[in-house]
VEXDREN-2710 file (C-alpha; in Angstrom, 1 decimal):
% VEXDREN-2710
k/r/px/py/pz
1/MET/135.0/100.7/78.4
2/SER/134.7/97.0/77.7
3/ASP/134.3/94.2/80.2
4/ARG/136.6/92.0/78.1
5/TYR/140.3/92.0/77.4
6/GLU/141.3/94.0/74.4
7/ASN/144.6/93.4/72.6
8/PRO/146.8/96.5/73.1
9/LEU/148.5/95.9/69.7
10/CYS/145.2/96.6/68.1
11/LYS/143.9/99.2/70.5
12/ARG/147.1/101.3/70.9
13/TYR/149.9/100.5/68.6
14/ALA/149.4/98.8/65.2
15/SER/148.1/100.6/62.1
16/ALA/144.7/100.0/60.6
17/GLU/146.4/98.6/57.4
18/ILE/148.3/95.8/59.2
19/GLN/145.2/95.0/61.2
20/ARG/143.2/94.7/58.0
21/ILE/145.8/92.3/56.5
22/PHE/145.3/89.9/59.5
23/SER/141.6/90.5/59.8
24/ALA/138.9/87.8/59.8
25/ASP/137.6/89.3/56.5
26/THR/141.0/88.9/54.8
27/LYS/141.5/85.4/56.1
28/PHE/138.2/84.0/55.2
29/SER/137.8/85.7/51.9
30/THR/141.3/84.3/51.0
31/TRP/140.0/80.9/52.0
32/ARG/137.1/81.4/49.6
33/ARG/139.4/82.6/46.8
34/LEU/141.4/79.4/47.2
35/TRP/138.2/77.3/47.0
36/VAL/137.3/79.2/43.8
37/ALA/140.8/78.7/42.4
38/LEU/140.6/75.0/43.2
39/ALA/137.2/74.5/41.6
40/GLU/138.2/76.6/38.5
41/SER/141.4/74.6/38.1
42/GLN/139.7/71.3/38.5
43/SER/137.1/72.3/35.9
44/GLU/139.8/73.3/33.5
45/LEU/141.4/69.9/33.9
46/GLY/138.2/68.1/33.1
47/LEU/136.3/67.5/36.3
48/SER/132.5/67.9/36.3
49/ILE/132.3/71.4/37.7
50/ASN/130.3/74.0/35.7
51/ARG/130.5/77.7/35.3
52/GLU/127.3/78.3/37.3
53/GLN/128.9/76.7/40.3
54/ILE/132.1/78.8/40.0
55/ASP/130.2/82.0/39.4
56/GLU/128.1/81.3/42.5
57/MET/131.2/80.8/44.6
58/THR/132.8/83.9/43.2
59/SER/129.8/86.0/44.0
60/HIS/130.1/85.2/47.7
61/ILE/133.9/85.6/48.3
62/SER/133.5/88.7/50.4
63/ASP/130.2/88.5/52.2
64/ILE/131.2/86.0/54.9
65/ASN/128.2/84.7/56.9
66/TYR/130.0/84.7/60.2
67/GLU/126.9/83.8/62.2
68/ALA/126.4/80.6/60.3
69/ALA/130.1/79.8/60.6
70/GLY/129.9/80.3/64.3
71/ARG/126.9/78.1/64.6
72/TYR/128.6/75.3/62.6
73/GLU/131.8/75.6/64.5
74/ALA/130.0/75.2/67.8
75/GLU/128.6/71.9/66.4
76/THR/131.6/70.5/64.6
77/LYS/134.5/72.0/66.7
78/HIS/136.3/72.5/63.4
79/ASP/136.8/76.0/62.0
80/VAL/137.5/74.9/58.3
81/MET/134.5/72.6/58.2
82/ALA/132.4/75.3/59.8
83/HIS/133.3/77.7/57.0
84/ILE/132.8/75.0/54.3
85/LEU/129.2/74.5/55.6
86/ALA/128.6/78.3/55.9
87/TYR/129.9/78.9/52.4
88/GLY/127.7/76.0/51.2
89/GLU/124.6/77.7/52.6
90/GLN/125.3/80.7/50.4
91/CYS/126.3/78.5/47.4
92/PRO/123.7/75.6/47.2
93/VAL/124.5/74.9/43.6
94/ALA/128.3/74.7/44.2
95/LYS/128.0/73.0/47.6
96/PRO/128.6/69.4/46.3
97/ILE/132.0/70.3/44.8
98/LEU/133.3/72.7/47.6
99/HIS/136.7/71.7/48.9
100/LEU/136.8/68.7/46.6
101/GLY/139.8/66.5/47.4
102/ALA/141.3/69.1/49.8
103/THR/142.2/69.1/53.5
104/SER/142.0/71.9/56.0
105/ALA/145.6/72.8/55.3
106/PHE/144.7/73.6/51.7
107/VAL/142.9/76.8/52.7
108/GLY/144.6/77.3/56.1
109/ASP/148.3/77.0/55.0
110/ASN/147.9/78.6/51.6
111/ALA/146.0/81.5/53.0
112/ASP/148.7/82.0/55.7
113/ILE/151.4/82.2/53.1
114/ILE/149.4/84.7/51.0
115/ILE/148.6/86.8/54.0
116/GLN/152.2/86.8/55.4
117/LYS/153.5/87.7/52.0
118/SER/151.1/90.7/51.9
119/ALA/152.2/91.6/55.4
120/LEU/155.9/91.5/54.4
121/SER/155.1/93.9/51.6
122/HIS/153.6/96.2/54.1
123/ILE/156.6/96.0/56.4
124/LYS/158.9/96.6/53.4
125/LYS/157.0/99.8/52.6
126/LEU/157.6/101.0/56.2
127/LEU/161.2/100.0/56.0
128/ILE/161.7/102.0/52.8
129/ASN/160.0/105.1/54.3
130/THR/162.1/104.8/57.5
131/LEU/165.2/104.7/55.3
132/SER/163.9/107.8/53.4
133/ALA/163.4/109.7/56.7
134/LEU/166.8/108.7/58.0
135/SER/168.4/109.7/54.6
136/ASP/167.0/113.2/54.9
137/PHE/168.2/113.4/58.5
138/THR/171.6/112.1/57.7
139/ASP/172.2/114.5/54.9
140/LYS/171.2/117.4/57.0
141/TYR/173.6/116.6/59.8
142/LYS/176.4/114.9/57.9
143/SER/178.9/117.7/58.7
144/VAL/177.9/118.4/62.3
145/PRO/180.7/117.1/64.6
146/CYS/179.8/115.3/67.7
147/LEU/181.4/113.3/70.4
148/ALA/181.5/109.5/69.6
149/TYR/181.5/106.9/72.3
150/THR/182.9/103.4/72.8
151/HIS/181.6/101.6/75.9
152/PHE/179.6/104.9/76.4
153/GLN/182.9/106.5/77.2
154/ALA/184.2/109.5/75.2
155/ALA/186.1/108.4/72.1
156/GLN/187.1/110.1/68.9
157/PRO/184.6/112.5/67.3
158/THR/182.3/111.6/64.5
159/THR/179.4/113.5/63.0
160/VAL/175.7/113.3/63.8
161/GLY/175.0/112.2/60.2
162/LYS/177.7/109.5/60.3
163/ARG/176.2/108.0/63.4
164/ALA/172.8/107.9/61.7
165/THR/174.3/105.8/58.9
166/LEU/174.8/103.0/61.4
167/TRP/171.1/102.9/62.0
168/MET/170.5/102.9/58.3
169/GLN/172.9/100.2/57.6
170/ASP/171.1/97.8/60.0
171/LEU/167.8/98.5/58.3
172/ILE/169.3/97.9/54.9
173/MET/170.5/94.4/56.1
174/ASP/166.9/93.8/57.3
175/LEU/165.6/94.9/53.9
176/GLU/167.9/92.5/52.1
177/GLN/166.7/89.6/54.3
178/LEU/163.1/90.6/53.8
179/ASP/163.4/90.6/50.1
180/PHE/165.2/87.2/50.1
181/VAL/162.5/85.6/52.3
182/ALA/159.6/87.2/50.4
183/ASP/161.0/86.3/47.0
184/ASN/161.4/82.7/48.0
185/LEU/157.9/82.1/49.5
186/LYS/155.9/79.4/47.8
187/LEU/152.4/78.1/48.2
188/LEU/151.7/74.8/49.8
189/GLY/149.7/73.8/46.8
190/CYS/147.2/71.0/47.1
191/LYS/149.0/67.9/48.5
192/GLY/146.3/66.2/50.5
193/THR/146.3/64.6/53.9
194/THR/149.9/63.5/54.2
195/GLY/151.4/65.4/51.3
196/THR/151.2/62.6/48.7
197/GLY/148.4/64.1/46.6
198/ALA/146.5/60.8/46.8
199/SER/143.0/62.3/46.9
200/PHE/143.7/64.4/43.8
201/LEU/145.3/61.5/42.0
202/SER/142.1/59.5/42.6
203/LEU/140.0/62.4/41.3
204/PHE/142.0/62.5/38.1
205/ASP/141.9/58.7/37.6
206/GLY/145.6/58.2/38.2
207/ASP/146.8/61.0/35.9
208/HIS/149.9/62.3/37.6
209/GLU/150.4/65.1/35.2
210/LYS/147.0/66.6/35.9
211/VAL/147.7/66.6/39.6
212/LYS/150.9/68.5/39.0
213/VAL/149.2/71.0/36.7
214/LEU/146.4/71.5/39.2
215/GLU/148.9/72.9/41.7
216/GLN/150.5/75.1/39.1
217/LYS/147.1/76.5/38.1
218/ILE/146.1/77.2/41.6
219/ALA/149.4/78.9/42.4
220/ALA/149.1/81.1/39.3
221/LYS/145.5/82.2/40.1
222/MET/146.7/83.2/43.6
223/GLY/149.7/85.2/42.3
224/PHE/152.5/82.7/42.9
225/ASP/154.8/81.0/40.4
226/LYS/155.9/78.1/42.6
227/VAL/154.7/75.6/45.2
228/TYR/156.8/73.6/47.6
229/SER/157.9/70.4/45.9
230/VAL/157.2/68.2/48.9
231/SER/155.4/68.6/52.2
232/GLY/153.5/66.8/54.8
233/GLN/149.9/67.9/55.3
234/THR/151.3/71.4/56.0
235/TYR/154.2/73.4/54.7
236/SER/157.4/73.2/56.8
237/ARG/157.0/75.4/59.8
238/LYS/160.6/76.5/59.2
239/VAL/159.0/79.0/56.7
240/ASP/157.3/80.8/59.6
241/TYR/160.6/80.9/61.4
242/PHE/162.4/82.5/58.5
243/ILE/159.6/85.1/58.3
244/LEU/159.6/86.0/61.9
245/SER/163.4/86.0/61.9
246/VAL/163.1/88.9/59.4
247/LEU/160.8/90.7/61.9
248/SER/163.2/90.0/64.7
249/GLY/166.0/91.6/62.7
250/VAL/164.0/94.7/62.2
251/ALA/163.2/94.7/65.9
252/GLN/166.9/94.4/66.8
253/SER/167.7/97.4/64.5
254/ALA/164.9/99.5/65.9
255/HIS/165.9/98.6/69.5
256/LYS/169.5/99.8/68.9
257/PHE/168.2/103.0/67.4
258/SER/165.8/103.6/70.4
259/ASN/168.6/103.0/72.9
260/ASP/170.8/105.5/71.2
261/ILE/168.0/108.1/71.2
262/ARG/167.3/107.5/74.9
263/LEU/171.0/107.9/75.7
264/LEU/171.3/111.1/73.6
265/SER/168.1/112.4/75.2
266/HIS/169.7/111.9/78.6
267/LEU/172.7/113.9/77.4
268/LYS/170.3/116.6/76.2
269/GLU/171.7/116.4/72.7
270/VAL/168.4/115.4/71.1
271/ASP/164.7/115.3/72.0
272/GLU/162.2/113.0/70.3
273/PRO/158.9/114.7/69.3
274/PHE/156.9/116.0/72.3
275/GLU/153.3/117.2/72.0
276/ASP/152.3/120.6/73.4
277/THR/149.9/119.1/75.9
278/GLN/151.9/115.9/76.5
279/VAL/152.8/115.1/80.1
280/GLY/156.1/113.4/80.9
281/SER/155.4/112.5/84.5
282/SER/152.4/112.8/86.8
283/ALA/154.7/113.9/89.7
284/MET/157.4/115.9/87.8
285/PRO/155.8/118.3/85.3
286/TYR/159.2/119.4/83.9
287/LYS/160.1/115.9/82.6
288/ARG/160.2/115.1/78.9
289/ASN/160.6/111.3/78.8
290/PRO/161.6/109.6/75.5
291/MET/158.5/107.5/75.6
292/ARG/158.3/106.8/71.9
293/SER/161.8/105.3/72.0
294/GLU/161.0/103.4/75.1
295/ARG/157.9/102.0/73.4
296/ILE/160.1/100.9/70.5
297/ALA/162.4/99.1/72.9
298/SER/159.5/97.4/74.7
299/LEU/157.8/96.2/71.6
300/SER/161.0/95.2/70.0
301/ARG/161.8/92.8/72.8
302/TYR/158.3/91.3/72.3
303/ILE/159.1/90.6/68.7
304/MET/162.5/89.1/69.3
305/VAL/161.0/86.7/71.9
306/SER/158.1/85.9/69.5
307/ALA/160.6/84.7/66.9
308/LEU/161.3/81.8/69.3
309/ASN/157.8/80.5/68.8
310/PRO/158.1/79.3/65.2
311/ALA/161.6/77.9/65.9
312/LEU/160.2/75.7/68.7
313/THR/157.1/74.8/66.6
314/ALA/159.2/73.8/63.6
315/GLY/161.3/71.5/65.7
316/ALA/158.3/70.0/67.5
317/GLN/156.3/68.8/64.4
318/TRP/155.8/65.0/64.3
319/PHE/156.1/63.2/60.9
320/GLU/153.6/64.7/58.4
321/ARG/151.9/67.0/60.9
322/THR/150.6/67.6/64.4
323/LEU/148.2/70.3/65.6
324/ASP/150.3/71.7/68.4
325/ASP/151.3/74.4/66.0
326/SER/147.9/75.8/65.4
327/ALA/147.1/77.8/68.5
328/ASN/150.6/79.1/68.8
329/ARG/150.7/80.3/65.1
330/ARG/147.3/82.1/65.4
331/ILE/148.8/84.3/68.1
332/SER/152.6/84.6/67.5
333/ILE/152.6/85.3/63.7
334/PRO/150.0/88.1/63.5
335/GLU/151.1/89.8/66.7
336/ALA/154.8/89.9/65.6
337/PHE/153.7/91.6/62.4
338/LEU/151.5/94.1/64.3
339/ALA/154.3/94.9/66.7
340/THR/156.8/95.4/63.8
341/ASP/154.3/97.8/62.1
342/ALA/154.1/99.7/65.4
343/ILE/157.9/100.1/65.9
344/LEU/158.6/101.2/62.3
345/SER/155.7/103.7/62.5
346/LEU/157.3/105.1/65.7
347/TYR/160.7/105.0/64.1
348/ILE/159.5/107.2/61.2
349/ASN/157.7/109.5/63.6
350/ILE/160.8/110.0/65.8
351/VAL/163.2/110.7/62.9
352/GLU/160.9/113.1/61.2
353/GLY/160.4/115.1/64.4
354/LEU/163.7/114.7/66.1
355/ASN/165.1/117.9/67.7
356/VAL/168.9/118.1/67.5
357/TYR/170.6/120.6/69.9
358/GLN/173.9/121.5/68.2
359/ARG/175.1/123.9/70.9
360/VAL/174.9/121.1/73.5
361/ILE/176.6/118.7/71.1
362/LYS/179.4/121.2/70.6
363/LYS/179.7/121.8/74.4
364/HIS/180.2/118.1/75.1
365/LEU/182.7/117.8/72.3
366/ASP/184.6/120.8/73.5
367/GLU/184.8/119.4/77.0
368/GLU/186.6/116.3/75.7
369/LEU/188.5/117.7/72.8
370/PRO/191.6/118.7/74.8
371/TYR/192.3/115.1/75.6
372/MET/191.8/114.0/72.0
373/ALA/194.1/116.8/70.8
374/THR/197.0/115.7/72.9
375/GLU/198.5/113.5/70.2
376/ASN/198.3/116.4/67.7
377/ILE/199.9/118.8/70.3
378/LEU/202.7/116.3/71.0
379/MET/203.5/115.9/67.3
380/TYR/203.4/119.7/66.7
381/CYS/205.7/120.4/69.6
382/VAL/208.2/117.7/68.6
383/LYS/208.3/119.2/65.1
384/LYS/209.3/122.5/66.8
385/GLY/212.2/120.7/68.5
386/GLY/210.7/119.3/71.6
387/ASP/211.7/115.9/73.2
388/ARG/208.9/113.4/72.4
389/GLN/209.4/111.3/75.6
390/ALA/209.7/114.2/77.9
391/LEU/206.6/116.0/76.4
392/HIS/204.6/112.8/76.5
393/GLU/205.3/112.5/80.3
394/ARG/204.3/116.2/80.8
395/ILE/201.0/115.6/78.9
396/ARG/200.3/112.5/81.0
397/LEU/200.8/114.4/84.3
398/HIS/198.8/117.4/83.1
399/SER/195.9/115.2/81.9
400/ALA/195.8/113.4/85.2
401/GLU/195.7/116.6/87.2
402/ALA/193.0/118.1/84.9
403/ALA/190.9/115.0/85.2
404/LYS/191.3/115.0/89.0
405/ALA/190.1/118.6/89.2
406/ILE/187.1/117.8/87.1
407/LYS/186.1/114.8/89.1
408/LEU/186.9/116.0/92.6
409/ASP/186.2/119.7/92.4
410/GLY/183.8/120.0/89.5
411/CYS/186.1/122.2/87.6
412/ASN/186.1/122.8/83.8
413/ASN/188.6/121.0/81.7
414/ASP/191.7/123.3/81.9
415/LEU/194.2/120.9/80.2
416/LEU/195.0/123.3/77.4
417/ASP/195.7/126.1/79.9
418/ARG/198.1/123.8/81.7
419/ILE/199.9/122.9/78.5
420/ALA/200.1/126.5/77.3
421/SER/201.6/127.7/80.6
422/ASP/204.2/124.9/80.6
423/GLU/207.4/126.3/79.1
424/ALA/208.5/122.8/78.1
425/PHE/206.0/122.9/75.2
426/CYS/206.9/126.4/73.8
427/ILE/203.4/126.7/72.4
428/THR/201.0/129.7/72.4
429/THR/197.2/129.7/73.0
430/ASP/196.6/130.6/69.4
431/GLU/198.7/127.7/68.2
432/LEU/196.7/125.4/70.5
433/SER/193.4/126.7/69.2
434/SER/194.5/126.0/65.6
435/LEU/195.2/122.4/66.6
436/LEU/191.6/122.0/68.0
437/ASP/189.8/122.4/64.7
438/THR/187.3/119.5/64.8
439/GLU/187.9/118.8/61.1
440/HIS/191.3/117.3/62.2
441/PHE/189.5/114.7/64.3
442/ILE/186.4/113.4/62.4
443/GLY/188.4/111.5/59.8
444/ARG/186.3/110.6/56.7
445/ALA/183.0/110.8/58.6
446/LYS/181.5/113.4/56.2
447/GLN/182.8/111.7/53.1
448/GLN/181.7/108.2/54.3
449/THR/178.3/109.6/54.9
450/GLU/178.0/111.1/51.4
451/GLU/179.2/107.9/49.8
452/PHE/176.8/105.8/51.8
453/LEU/173.9/108.1/51.0
454/GLU/174.5/107.5/47.3
455/GLU/174.0/103.7/48.0
456/VAL/170.8/104.5/50.0
457/GLY/169.6/106.8/47.2
458/SER/169.8/103.9/44.7
459/ILE/167.7/101.7/47.1
460/LEU/165.1/104.4/47.5
461/SER/165.0/105.0/43.7
462/GLU/164.5/101.3/43.1
463/ASN/161.6/101.4/45.5
464/LYS/160.2/104.8/44.8
465/THR/156.6/103.5/44.3
466/LEU/156.6/102.6/48.1
467/LEU/157.6/106.1/49.2
468/GLY/155.0/108.0/51.1
469/VAL/153.2/106.9/54.3
470/ASP/151.1/108.7/56.8
471/VAL/152.0/107.2/60.2
472/LYS/149.6/107.8/63.1
473/ILE/151.0/107.5/66.6
474/THR/148.8/107.1/69.7
475/VAL/150.8/108.8/72.4
END
């Protein structure tokens, strides 16, 4: 055990992959890659920077000397300056041209965009695999009738698979938003202290074209085709808001799914995966709590609230920049990604191991079906010569009496027996049974599901290189 606080997102929930993306190694090696790209581009545009200096910088991109950086930060109270000095220790030949003309935001903001784009790609992979797992589940249960609910009150039937399409549709909306935001991400570029590029214009003796080309070269070397046309010292913090809004959307979708699973678990229609040695309660050994779904709900709320941070930060920036964004962004952005990784990993785990109890589902449907069949019974009896108004009243009375017996005395639903024994209906038990075929009540549920799965299939086909993840859940 440690005598210091440990972040539960890292200790219990998030995958090693997303932790690597937001690791110190990734961050500071990206800073160094940006410094190399800056030096290379400046050299290509005529500044006095030689190949030996660039090669020296390149050879030390990954071996971050953290001890030296820590020592310098204790002295300077400035993390970027500390890493410039630490890098300079390793690159004495290149030290005079390190960070030439740049500000802290050159490495800080550009690295943040690069890292967040990589993290969005990781989240997209999890989304695609969640959709794939749901697609298999939906296809398997597309024809299984179940009781549908509005207001969590029994309504018209649907199918288990059709209900799952609602979960999938939410995730597809999230995928569309993710693609839009990721495709429109741009680098900050190299715009200097207040976004005017003055320092670089001075370096290139007033050559505006070279300053513009410098940004294009750096962006290309870092895998981007565009930079933001204008900025202050930093890129607009609205970009962070757009990114975390995507994560909030995923969290909303996952939360809705987890709520449905928790309610269905209470109804004993499904069980999420439960390990052989897993304990549901320290006091009640028989319990099988839906803790994976509960964890999704818990973490999802955290993400949705975290999306407020960049919104407030974006609105609070003064003129060309203030530093009240820094501490907030260091925490809110990585942790929102780590939590999103965790909920999608749980989502996949639940869907792939979900137990569906079809006999319980049928039992619940059968209990409510007599009420739902009353309109069909009424029409059938009218066609046989019955009086619509008179029969409607008889059904109303019988329904009220049956409901009363269920609620007051705990009886089974005997509405159909009451109707069959009422001579006003002139209907037999066999005739009533034929009217209770669930196929008459599920509408186009199966067909809608099949049509929707074709759409999902196209999405999965377009993203087939992302299929295949091995999620590990700490229960």
